[in-house]
Each structure stands twice: as C-alpha cells, then as structure tokens.
All heavy atoms as TSV, in Angstrom:
chain	resi	resn	atom	element	x	y	z
A	1	MET	N	N	13.186	-32.087	-13.245
A	1	MET	CA	C	14.319	-32.991	-13.242
A	1	MET	C	C	15.597	-32.118	-13.024
A	1	MET	O	O	16.424	-32.492	-12.244
A	1	MET	CB	C	14.409	-33.758	-14.501
A	1	MET	CG	C	15.643	-34.575	-14.657
A	1	MET	SD	S	15.643	-35.593	-16.117
A	1	MET	CE	C	16.345	-34.502	-17.285
A	2	TYR	N	N	15.731	-31.009	-13.728
A	2	TYR	CA	C	16.893	-30.201	-13.669
A	2	TYR	C	C	16.998	-29.519	-12.318
A	2	TYR	O	O	18.091	-29.413	-11.773
A	2	TYR	CB	C	16.928	-29.154	-14.791
A	2	TYR	CG	C	16.958	-29.830	-16.107
A	2	TYR	CD1	C	15.920	-29.690	-17.056
A	2	TYR	CD2	C	18.116	-30.552	-16.527
A	2	TYR	CE1	C	15.940	-30.290	-18.287
A	2	TYR	CE2	C	18.137	-31.111	-17.766
A	2	TYR	CZ	C	17.072	-31.010	-18.646
A	2	TYR	OH	O	17.070	-31.566	-19.855
A	3	ALA	N	N	15.856	-29.184	-11.698
A	3	ALA	CA	C	15.860	-28.553	-10.435
A	3	ALA	C	C	16.318	-29.605	-9.416
A	3	ALA	O	O	17.057	-29.255	-8.425
A	3	ALA	CB	C	14.471	-28.044	-10.064
A	4	TRP	N	N	15.893	-30.819	-9.517
A	4	TRP	CA	C	16.291	-31.869	-8.637
A	4	TRP	C	C	17.830	-32.141	-8.698
A	4	TRP	O	O	18.497	-32.222	-7.629
A	4	TRP	CB	C	15.580	-33.190	-8.966
A	4	TRP	CG	C	15.937	-34.301	-8.033
A	4	TRP	CD1	C	15.331	-34.640	-6.850
A	4	TRP	CD2	C	16.978	-35.275	-8.208
A	4	TRP	NE1	N	15.945	-35.681	-6.302
A	4	TRP	CE2	C	16.925	-36.176	-7.103
A	4	TRP	CE3	C	17.903	-35.501	-9.215
A	4	TRP	CZ2	C	17.835	-37.181	-7.017
A	4	TRP	CZ3	C	18.763	-36.566	-9.101
A	4	TRP	CH2	C	18.725	-37.413	-7.972
A	5	ILE	N	N	18.371	-32.121	-9.916
A	5	ILE	CA	C	19.843	-32.302	-10.053
A	5	ILE	C	C	20.521	-31.080	-9.472
A	5	ILE	O	O	21.506	-31.228	-8.743
A	5	ILE	CB	C	20.198	-32.402	-11.551
A	5	ILE	CG1	C	19.708	-33.758	-12.135
A	5	ILE	CG2	C	21.695	-32.288	-11.746
A	5	ILE	CD1	C	19.796	-33.861	-13.640
A	6	PHE	N	N	20.047	-29.872	-9.704
A	6	PHE	CA	C	20.672	-28.619	-9.155
A	6	PHE	C	C	20.601	-28.604	-7.632
A	6	PHE	O	O	21.581	-28.206	-7.030
A	6	PHE	CB	C	19.977	-27.404	-9.756
A	6	PHE	CG	C	20.726	-26.136	-9.542
A	6	PHE	CD1	C	21.910	-25.827	-10.277
A	6	PHE	CD2	C	20.360	-25.233	-8.596
A	6	PHE	CE1	C	22.591	-24.673	-10.100
A	6	PHE	CE2	C	21.029	-24.058	-8.350
A	6	PHE	CZ	C	22.147	-23.772	-9.129
A	7	ARG	N	N	19.545	-29.055	-7.051
A	7	ARG	CA	C	19.418	-29.070	-5.613
A	7	ARG	C	C	20.369	-30.020	-4.957
A	7	ARG	O	O	20.798	-29.906	-3.847
A	7	ARG	CB	C	17.987	-29.384	-5.186
A	7	ARG	CG	C	17.047	-28.232	-5.262
A	7	ARG	CD	C	15.748	-28.589	-4.578
A	7	ARG	NE	N	15.187	-29.826	-4.897
A	7	ARG	CZ	C	14.195	-29.978	-5.776
A	7	ARG	NH1	N	13.703	-28.929	-6.387
A	7	ARG	NH2	N	13.759	-31.205	-6.114
A	8	HIS	N	N	20.708	-31.136	-5.675
A	8	HIS	CA	C	21.570	-32.184	-5.078
A	8	HIS	C	C	23.033	-31.989	-5.323
A	8	HIS	O	O	23.872	-32.775	-4.948
A	8	HIS	CB	C	21.109	-33.548	-5.590
A	8	HIS	CG	C	19.811	-33.947	-4.929
A	8	HIS	ND1	N	18.593	-33.584	-5.393
A	8	HIS	CD2	C	19.574	-34.707	-3.830
A	8	HIS	CE1	C	17.679	-34.091	-4.634
A	8	HIS	NE2	N	18.262	-34.806	-3.675
A	9	LEU	N	N	23.408	-30.947	-6.070
A	9	LEU	CA	C	24.824	-30.666	-6.240
A	9	LEU	C	C	25.354	-30.004	-4.952
A	9	LEU	O	O	24.682	-29.285	-4.275
A	9	LEU	CB	C	25.019	-29.640	-7.379
A	9	LEU	CG	C	24.767	-30.185	-8.805
A	9	LEU	CD1	C	24.839	-29.019	-9.822
A	9	LEU	CD2	C	25.695	-31.264	-9.190
A	10	PRO	N	N	26.621	-30.375	-4.572
A	10	PRO	CA	C	27.197	-29.793	-3.392
A	10	PRO	C	C	27.648	-28.363	-3.534
A	10	PRO	O	O	27.885	-27.849	-4.581
A	10	PRO	CB	C	28.447	-30.687	-3.173
A	10	PRO	CG	C	28.821	-31.112	-4.504
A	10	PRO	CD	C	27.545	-31.252	-5.308
A	11	GLY	N	N	27.733	-27.688	-2.394
A	11	GLY	CA	C	28.306	-26.353	-2.381
A	11	GLY	C	C	27.301	-25.206	-2.429
A	11	GLY	O	O	26.155	-25.407	-2.521
A	12	PRO	N	N	27.781	-24.028	-2.330
A	12	PRO	CA	C	26.972	-22.822	-2.394
A	12	PRO	C	C	26.489	-22.568	-3.767
A	12	PRO	O	O	26.877	-23.324	-4.761
A	12	PRO	CB	C	27.895	-21.650	-1.875
A	12	PRO	CG	C	29.274	-22.127	-2.169
A	12	PRO	CD	C	29.225	-23.637	-2.001
A	13	LEU	N	N	25.661	-21.550	-3.940
A	13	LEU	CA	C	25.002	-21.253	-5.257
A	13	LEU	C	C	26.021	-21.118	-6.410
A	13	LEU	O	O	25.881	-21.701	-7.447
A	13	LEU	CB	C	24.138	-20.093	-5.163
A	13	LEU	CG	C	23.422	-19.646	-6.436
A	13	LEU	CD1	C	22.508	-20.752	-6.896
A	13	LEU	CD2	C	22.720	-18.369	-6.246
A	14	TRP	N	N	27.060	-20.369	-6.153
A	14	TRP	CA	C	28.035	-20.074	-7.160
A	14	TRP	C	C	28.775	-21.327	-7.593
A	14	TRP	O	O	29.096	-21.513	-8.782
A	14	TRP	CB	C	29.027	-18.945	-6.769
A	14	TRP	CG	C	29.893	-19.345	-5.571
A	14	TRP	CD1	C	29.578	-19.040	-4.319
A	14	TRP	CD2	C	31.087	-20.004	-5.571
A	14	TRP	NE1	N	30.572	-19.564	-3.446
A	14	TRP	CE2	C	31.527	-20.112	-4.254
A	14	TRP	CE3	C	31.933	-20.466	-6.573
A	14	TRP	CZ2	C	32.760	-20.739	-3.893
A	14	TRP	CZ3	C	33.140	-21.110	-6.206
A	14	TRP	CH2	C	33.501	-21.270	-4.874
A	15	ALA	N	N	29.066	-22.224	-6.677
A	15	ALA	CA	C	29.738	-23.491	-6.923
A	15	ALA	C	C	28.822	-24.443	-7.760
A	15	ALA	O	O	29.263	-25.081	-8.638
A	15	ALA	CB	C	30.198	-24.142	-5.676
A	16	ARG	N	N	27.483	-24.432	-7.377
A	16	ARG	CA	C	26.549	-25.282	-8.155
A	16	ARG	C	C	26.373	-24.768	-9.533
A	16	ARG	O	O	26.270	-25.605	-10.490
A	16	ARG	CB	C	25.236	-25.287	-7.407
A	16	ARG	CG	C	25.241	-26.085	-6.141
A	16	ARG	CD	C	23.915	-26.176	-5.494
A	16	ARG	NE	N	23.605	-24.913	-4.934
A	16	ARG	CZ	C	22.479	-24.605	-4.314
A	16	ARG	NH1	N	21.530	-25.539	-4.148
A	16	ARG	NH2	N	22.283	-23.413	-3.857
A	17	ILE	N	N	26.440	-23.436	-9.769
A	17	ILE	CA	C	26.322	-22.910	-11.124
A	17	ILE	C	C	27.516	-23.326	-11.918
A	17	ILE	O	O	27.404	-23.776	-13.078
A	17	ILE	CB	C	26.158	-21.391	-11.041
A	17	ILE	CG1	C	24.853	-21.011	-10.487
A	17	ILE	CG2	C	26.388	-20.815	-12.455
A	17	ILE	CD1	C	24.666	-19.550	-10.240
A	18	ILE	N	N	28.743	-23.255	-11.333
A	18	ILE	CA	C	29.958	-23.635	-12.082
A	18	ILE	C	C	29.887	-25.101	-12.378
A	18	ILE	O	O	30.264	-25.592	-13.478
A	18	ILE	CB	C	31.216	-23.238	-11.248
A	18	ILE	CG1	C	31.330	-21.699	-11.214
A	18	ILE	CG2	C	32.490	-23.896	-11.850
A	18	ILE	CD1	C	32.412	-21.219	-10.337
A	19	ILE	N	N	29.530	-25.951	-11.345
A	19	ILE	CA	C	29.497	-27.398	-11.561
A	19	ILE	C	C	28.466	-27.801	-12.636
A	19	ILE	O	O	28.718	-28.572	-13.513
A	19	ILE	CB	C	29.131	-28.120	-10.251
A	19	ILE	CG1	C	30.297	-27.998	-9.264
A	19	ILE	CG2	C	28.825	-29.579	-10.475
A	19	ILE	CD1	C	29.965	-28.436	-7.884
A	20	SER	N	N	27.293	-27.055	-12.693
A	20	SER	CA	C	26.287	-27.412	-13.697
A	20	SER	C	C	26.780	-26.967	-15.084
A	20	SER	O	O	26.516	-27.663	-16.043
A	20	SER	CB	C	25.003	-26.764	-13.311
A	20	SER	OG	O	25.091	-25.385	-13.290
A	21	LEU	N	N	27.498	-25.863	-15.157
A	21	LEU	CA	C	28.056	-25.409	-16.456
A	21	LEU	C	C	29.066	-26.455	-16.961
A	21	LEU	O	O	29.142	-26.813	-18.160
A	21	LEU	CB	C	28.664	-24.055	-16.408
A	21	LEU	CG	C	27.659	-22.932	-16.240
A	21	LEU	CD1	C	28.360	-21.627	-16.047
A	21	LEU	CD2	C	26.742	-22.856	-17.464
A	22	VAL	N	N	29.909	-26.911	-16.061
A	22	VAL	CA	C	30.929	-27.980	-16.434
A	22	VAL	C	C	30.267	-29.228	-16.873
A	22	VAL	O	O	30.644	-29.864	-17.848
A	22	VAL	CB	C	31.896	-28.180	-15.259
A	22	VAL	CG1	C	32.738	-29.466	-15.467
A	22	VAL	CG2	C	32.741	-26.956	-14.988
A	23	LEU	N	N	29.149	-29.652	-16.139
A	23	LEU	CA	C	28.459	-30.851	-16.600
A	23	LEU	C	C	27.791	-30.740	-17.938
A	23	LEU	O	O	27.804	-31.653	-18.757
A	23	LEU	CB	C	27.395	-31.199	-15.478
A	23	LEU	CG	C	27.926	-31.699	-14.158
A	23	LEU	CD1	C	26.816	-31.882	-13.197
A	23	LEU	CD2	C	28.672	-33.014	-14.341
A	24	VAL	N	N	27.279	-29.534	-18.252
A	24	VAL	CA	C	26.686	-29.295	-19.562
A	24	VAL	C	C	27.719	-29.335	-20.629
A	24	VAL	O	O	27.540	-29.941	-21.668
A	24	VAL	CB	C	25.884	-27.951	-19.572
A	24	VAL	CG1	C	25.569	-27.522	-20.920
A	24	VAL	CG2	C	24.687	-28.042	-18.664
A	25	PHE	N	N	28.899	-28.719	-20.326
A	25	PHE	CA	C	30.020	-28.739	-21.250
A	25	PHE	C	C	30.466	-30.189	-21.558
A	25	PHE	O	O	30.713	-30.546	-22.708
A	25	PHE	CB	C	31.175	-27.852	-20.765
A	25	PHE	CG	C	32.269	-27.872	-21.677
A	25	PHE	CD1	C	32.317	-27.140	-22.842
A	25	PHE	CD2	C	33.517	-28.593	-21.339
A	25	PHE	CE1	C	33.433	-27.132	-23.696
A	25	PHE	CE2	C	34.581	-28.618	-22.167
A	25	PHE	CZ	C	34.544	-27.871	-23.385
A	26	ILE	N	N	30.620	-30.986	-20.523
A	26	ILE	CA	C	31.058	-32.353	-20.703
A	26	ILE	C	C	30.031	-33.123	-21.513
A	26	ILE	O	O	30.411	-33.911	-22.388
A	26	ILE	CB	C	31.283	-33.087	-19.324
A	26	ILE	CG1	C	32.540	-32.436	-18.641
A	26	ILE	CG2	C	31.398	-34.538	-19.461
A	26	ILE	CD1	C	32.716	-32.841	-17.209
A	27	ALA	N	N	28.718	-32.916	-21.221
A	27	ALA	CA	C	27.685	-33.640	-22.002
A	27	ALA	C	C	27.735	-33.224	-23.464
A	27	ALA	O	O	27.635	-34.074	-24.361
A	27	ALA	CB	C	26.285	-33.274	-21.454
A	28	LEU	N	N	27.940	-31.928	-23.787
A	28	LEU	CA	C	28.054	-31.450	-25.162
A	28	LEU	C	C	29.277	-32.058	-25.817
A	28	LEU	O	O	29.174	-32.476	-27.038
A	28	LEU	CB	C	28.107	-29.953	-25.176
A	28	LEU	CG	C	26.852	-29.200	-24.907
A	28	LEU	CD1	C	27.055	-27.741	-24.871
A	28	LEU	CD2	C	25.730	-29.557	-25.920
A	29	VAL	N	N	30.377	-32.119	-25.161
A	29	VAL	CA	C	31.640	-32.696	-25.756
A	29	VAL	C	C	31.469	-34.189	-26.045
A	29	VAL	O	O	31.809	-34.649	-27.118
A	29	VAL	CB	C	32.844	-32.489	-24.865
A	29	VAL	CG1	C	33.997	-33.382	-25.300
A	29	VAL	CG2	C	33.232	-30.996	-24.848
A	30	LEU	N	N	30.810	-34.864	-25.161
A	30	LEU	CA	C	30.564	-36.324	-25.371
A	30	LEU	C	C	29.598	-36.525	-26.537
A	30	LEU	O	O	29.783	-37.461	-27.337
A	30	LEU	CB	C	30.043	-36.968	-24.101
A	30	LEU	CG	C	30.986	-37.109	-22.983
A	30	LEU	CD1	C	30.310	-37.645	-21.711
A	30	LEU	CD2	C	32.119	-38.073	-23.417
A	31	MET	N	N	28.604	-35.699	-26.645
A	31	MET	CA	C	27.680	-35.812	-27.806
A	31	MET	C	C	28.386	-35.569	-29.111
A	31	MET	O	O	28.168	-36.307	-30.091
A	31	MET	CB	C	26.440	-34.907	-27.574
A	31	MET	CG	C	25.449	-35.374	-26.633
A	31	MET	SD	S	23.983	-34.455	-26.587
A	31	MET	CE	C	24.445	-32.910	-25.813
A	32	VAL	N	N	29.207	-34.519	-29.182
A	32	VAL	CA	C	29.848	-34.171	-30.460
A	32	VAL	C	C	30.845	-35.221	-30.771
A	32	VAL	O	O	31.037	-35.539	-31.966
A	32	VAL	CB	C	30.509	-32.789	-30.269
A	32	VAL	CG1	C	31.450	-32.532	-31.452
A	32	VAL	CG2	C	29.457	-31.713	-30.288
A	33	GLN	N	N	31.567	-35.761	-29.773
A	33	GLN	CA	C	32.615	-36.793	-30.052
A	33	GLN	C	C	32.073	-38.141	-30.399
A	33	GLN	O	O	32.644	-38.830	-31.238
A	33	GLN	CB	C	33.584	-36.833	-28.838
A	33	GLN	CG	C	34.434	-35.692	-28.674
A	33	GLN	CD	C	35.405	-35.525	-29.792
A	33	GLN	OE1	O	36.009	-36.530	-30.229
A	33	GLN	NE2	N	35.576	-34.290	-30.231
A	34	PHE	N	N	31.024	-38.568	-29.727
A	34	PHE	CA	C	30.515	-39.934	-29.923
A	34	PHE	C	C	29.141	-40.119	-30.497
A	34	PHE	O	O	28.891	-40.926	-31.375
A	34	PHE	CB	C	30.615	-40.660	-28.553
A	34	PHE	CG	C	31.964	-40.718	-27.947
A	34	PHE	CD1	C	32.312	-39.897	-26.897
A	34	PHE	CD2	C	32.915	-41.568	-28.493
A	34	PHE	CE1	C	33.617	-39.917	-26.398
A	34	PHE	CE2	C	34.235	-41.593	-28.029
A	34	PHE	CZ	C	34.567	-40.743	-26.970
A	35	LEU	N	N	28.179	-39.402	-29.964
A	35	LEU	CA	C	26.793	-39.583	-30.346
A	35	LEU	C	C	26.474	-39.082	-31.786
A	35	LEU	O	O	25.942	-39.805	-32.549
A	35	LEU	CB	C	25.813	-38.849	-29.333
A	35	LEU	CG	C	24.358	-39.007	-29.680
A	35	LEU	CD1	C	23.924	-40.463	-29.554
A	35	LEU	CD2	C	23.501	-38.134	-28.747
A	36	PHE	N	N	26.877	-37.822	-32.073
A	36	PHE	CA	C	26.554	-37.301	-33.398
A	36	PHE	C	C	27.280	-38.055	-34.522
A	36	PHE	O	O	26.616	-38.262	-35.549
A	36	PHE	CB	C	26.859	-35.815	-33.438
A	36	PHE	CG	C	26.043	-34.984	-32.492
A	36	PHE	CD1	C	26.516	-33.858	-31.952
A	36	PHE	CD2	C	24.781	-35.340	-32.084
A	36	PHE	CE1	C	25.751	-33.031	-31.147
A	36	PHE	CE2	C	24.029	-34.664	-31.223
A	36	PHE	CZ	C	24.513	-33.410	-30.702
A	37	PRO	N	N	28.536	-38.437	-34.421
A	37	PRO	CA	C	29.125	-39.207	-35.522
A	37	PRO	C	C	28.458	-40.565	-35.718
A	37	PRO	O	O	28.256	-41.001	-36.801
A	37	PRO	CB	C	30.554	-39.417	-35.073
A	37	PRO	CG	C	30.894	-38.287	-34.230
A	37	PRO	CD	C	29.590	-38.008	-33.467
A	38	TRP	N	N	28.072	-41.247	-34.617
A	38	TRP	CA	C	27.363	-42.542	-34.679
A	38	TRP	C	C	26.005	-42.263	-35.317
A	38	TRP	O	O	25.579	-43.069	-36.137
A	38	TRP	CB	C	27.208	-43.082	-33.312
A	38	TRP	CG	C	26.341	-44.310	-33.290
A	38	TRP	CD1	C	26.682	-45.603	-33.654
A	38	TRP	CD2	C	25.015	-44.359	-32.920
A	38	TRP	NE1	N	25.662	-46.459	-33.491
A	38	TRP	CE2	C	24.560	-45.690	-33.023
A	38	TRP	CE3	C	24.102	-43.441	-32.406
A	38	TRP	CZ2	C	23.239	-46.091	-32.692
A	38	TRP	CZ3	C	22.790	-43.869	-32.078
A	38	TRP	CH2	C	22.480	-45.190	-32.273
A	39	MET	N	N	25.303	-41.246	-34.941
A	39	MET	CA	C	23.986	-40.956	-35.446
A	39	MET	C	C	23.952	-40.486	-36.912
A	39	MET	O	O	22.987	-40.732	-37.629
A	39	MET	CB	C	23.311	-39.911	-34.555
A	39	MET	CG	C	21.856	-39.828	-34.672
A	39	MET	SD	S	21.169	-38.747	-33.443
A	39	MET	CE	C	21.799	-37.205	-33.920
A	40	SER	N	N	25.074	-39.952	-37.326
A	40	SER	CA	C	25.137	-39.481	-38.800
A	40	SER	C	C	25.015	-40.593	-39.778
A	40	SER	O	O	24.623	-40.399	-40.940
A	40	SER	CB	C	26.454	-38.677	-38.982
A	40	SER	OG	O	27.531	-39.530	-39.002
A	41	HIS	N	N	25.342	-41.821	-39.388
A	41	HIS	CA	C	25.195	-42.919	-40.304
A	41	HIS	C	C	23.746	-43.312	-40.523
A	41	HIS	O	O	23.444	-43.930	-41.517
A	41	HIS	CB	C	25.929	-44.203	-39.729
A	41	HIS	CG	C	27.355	-44.006	-39.570
A	41	HIS	ND1	N	28.199	-43.867	-40.649
A	41	HIS	CD2	C	28.177	-43.877	-38.479
A	41	HIS	CE1	C	29.482	-43.725	-40.256
A	41	HIS	NE2	N	29.453	-43.704	-38.935
A	42	PHE	N	N	22.821	-42.863	-39.684
A	42	PHE	CA	C	21.433	-43.236	-39.777
A	42	PHE	C	C	20.548	-42.088	-40.309
A	42	PHE	O	O	19.401	-42.214	-40.406
A	42	PHE	CB	C	20.889	-43.715	-38.447
A	42	PHE	CG	C	21.724	-44.834	-37.876
A	42	PHE	CD1	C	22.609	-44.642	-36.827
A	42	PHE	CD2	C	21.568	-46.121	-38.370
A	42	PHE	CE1	C	23.293	-45.667	-36.331
A	42	PHE	CE2	C	22.265	-47.144	-37.851
A	42	PHE	CZ	C	23.140	-46.961	-36.859
A	43	THR	N	N	21.157	-40.959	-40.608
A	43	THR	CA	C	20.405	-39.771	-41.089
A	43	THR	C	C	20.643	-39.551	-42.596
A	43	THR	O	O	21.712	-39.994	-43.109
A	43	THR	CB	C	20.713	-38.542	-40.279
A	43	THR	OG1	O	22.028	-38.212	-40.479
A	43	THR	CG2	C	20.339	-38.693	-38.802
A	44	GLN	N	N	19.810	-38.773	-43.195
A	44	GLN	CA	C	19.976	-38.515	-44.631
A	44	GLN	C	C	20.545	-37.118	-44.851
A	44	GLN	O	O	20.640	-36.654	-46.000
A	44	GLN	CB	C	18.668	-38.607	-45.364
A	44	GLN	CG	C	17.938	-39.935	-45.221
A	44	GLN	CD	C	16.573	-39.932	-45.814
A	44	GLN	OE1	O	16.264	-39.107	-46.696
A	44	GLN	NE2	N	15.699	-40.819	-45.390
A	45	PHE	N	N	20.946	-36.450	-43.817
A	45	PHE	CA	C	21.318	-35.073	-43.927
A	45	PHE	C	C	22.751	-34.938	-44.625
A	45	PHE	O	O	22.992	-33.901	-45.218
A	45	PHE	CB	C	21.468	-34.376	-42.555
A	45	PHE	CG	C	20.172	-34.336	-41.873
A	45	PHE	CD1	C	19.982	-34.873	-40.615
A	45	PHE	CD2	C	19.014	-33.798	-42.493
A	45	PHE	CE1	C	18.761	-34.845	-39.987
A	45	PHE	CE2	C	17.807	-33.716	-41.783
A	45	PHE	CZ	C	17.671	-34.300	-40.611
A	46	THR	N	N	23.472	-35.991	-44.666
A	46	THR	CA	C	24.866	-35.907	-45.293
A	46	THR	C	C	24.786	-36.423	-46.740
A	46	THR	O	O	25.822	-36.399	-47.407
A	46	THR	CB	C	25.839	-36.694	-44.457
A	46	THR	OG1	O	25.407	-38.076	-44.331
A	46	THR	CG2	C	26.040	-36.085	-43.103
A	47	ASP	N	N	23.651	-36.940	-47.228
A	47	ASP	CA	C	23.600	-37.415	-48.491
A	47	ASP	C	C	23.474	-36.199	-49.479
A	47	ASP	O	O	22.725	-35.334	-49.333
A	47	ASP	CB	C	22.287	-38.305	-48.728
A	47	ASP	CG	C	22.411	-39.561	-47.947
A	47	ASP	OD1	O	23.525	-39.974	-47.595
A	47	ASP	OD2	O	21.345	-40.206	-47.735
A	48	SER	N	N	24.301	-36.295	-50.528
A	48	SER	CA	C	24.386	-35.252	-51.484
A	48	SER	C	C	23.431	-35.542	-52.634
A	48	SER	O	O	23.301	-36.651	-53.103
A	48	SER	CB	C	25.778	-35.046	-52.013
A	48	SER	OG	O	25.826	-34.140	-53.015
A	49	THR	N	N	22.745	-34.498	-53.151
A	49	THR	CA	C	21.889	-34.670	-54.318
A	49	THR	C	C	22.411	-33.952	-55.520
A	49	THR	O	O	21.828	-33.973	-56.590
A	49	THR	CB	C	20.473	-34.061	-54.025
A	49	THR	OG1	O	20.597	-32.711	-53.658
A	49	THR	CG2	C	19.801	-34.805	-52.860
A	50	ILE	N	N	23.630	-33.354	-55.411
A	50	ILE	CA	C	24.241	-32.713	-56.580
A	50	ILE	C	C	24.755	-33.744	-57.487
A	50	ILE	O	O	25.440	-34.693	-57.190
A	50	ILE	CB	C	25.398	-31.809	-56.109
A	50	ILE	CG1	C	24.871	-30.758	-55.152
A	50	ILE	CG2	C	26.140	-31.225	-57.254
A	50	ILE	CD1	C	25.944	-29.911	-54.543
A	51	GLY	N	N	24.402	-33.600	-58.757
A	51	GLY	CA	C	24.805	-34.555	-59.818
A	51	GLY	C	C	23.922	-35.775	-59.922
A	51	GLY	O	O	24.271	-36.656	-60.680
A	52	SER	N	N	22.831	-35.849	-59.227
A	52	SER	CA	C	22.073	-37.035	-59.190
A	52	SER	C	C	21.101	-37.061	-60.417
A	52	SER	O	O	20.586	-38.097	-60.796
A	52	SER	CB	C	21.209	-37.187	-57.904
A	52	SER	OG	O	20.322	-36.065	-57.835
A	53	ALA	N	N	20.946	-35.928	-61.110
A	53	ALA	CA	C	20.052	-35.872	-62.262
A	53	ALA	C	C	20.659	-36.559	-63.453
A	53	ALA	O	O	19.983	-37.098	-64.244
A	53	ALA	CB	C	19.796	-34.408	-62.592
A	54	ASP	N	N	21.965	-36.594	-63.622
A	54	ASP	CA	C	22.590	-37.170	-64.743
A	54	ASP	C	C	22.970	-38.654	-64.542
A	54	ASP	O	O	23.525	-39.346	-65.390
A	54	ASP	CB	C	23.832	-36.426	-65.236
A	54	ASP	CG	C	24.920	-36.371	-64.124
A	54	ASP	OD1	O	24.659	-36.794	-62.981
A	54	ASP	OD2	O	25.923	-35.741	-64.373
A	55	GLN	N	N	22.627	-39.198	-63.390
A	55	GLN	CA	C	22.894	-40.601	-63.168
A	55	GLN	C	C	21.619	-41.412	-63.332
A	55	GLN	O	O	20.537	-40.942	-63.042
A	55	GLN	CB	C	23.407	-40.763	-61.712
A	55	GLN	CG	C	24.739	-40.040	-61.509
A	55	GLN	CD	C	25.436	-40.527	-60.281
A	55	GLN	OE1	O	25.005	-41.478	-59.628
A	55	GLN	NE2	N	26.540	-39.882	-59.900
A	56	PRO	N	N	21.800	-42.598	-63.846
A	56	PRO	CA	C	20.537	-43.389	-64.101
A	56	PRO	C	C	19.803	-43.856	-62.950
A	56	PRO	O	O	20.149	-43.955	-61.852
A	56	PRO	CB	C	21.108	-44.591	-64.879
A	56	PRO	CG	C	22.582	-44.615	-64.713
A	56	PRO	CD	C	22.969	-43.289	-64.210
C-alpha cells in the first residue's frame, strides 16, 4: 500500500520523499489534535488509582 502511494506521488525521488514526509507529519498532527483526545475518553489509561484504597 505504501509503495503504491509513493509511486503515485508526482515529481522526482527527492520531491516524493519530501512530500511523503510532509504527509506523515500532517497525519501525526491530525491524530494528536483530534483522534487521540477523542479516543482518551474510551480508554482507562488516564484513570488514576492513587487514593482509591481509602475510598469505599
């Protein structure tokens, strides 16, 4: 799949490398800004267990 995307990018090799790095950066920014905050509501990783022993 990644080879297919890389082959269909325009330009010479150096331009395709730069374009693919920019696309990866944009994907990471979008995940950090939108996907991960939305997904954190459904995971237990942010639940704290400190102080839970003295609560009923």
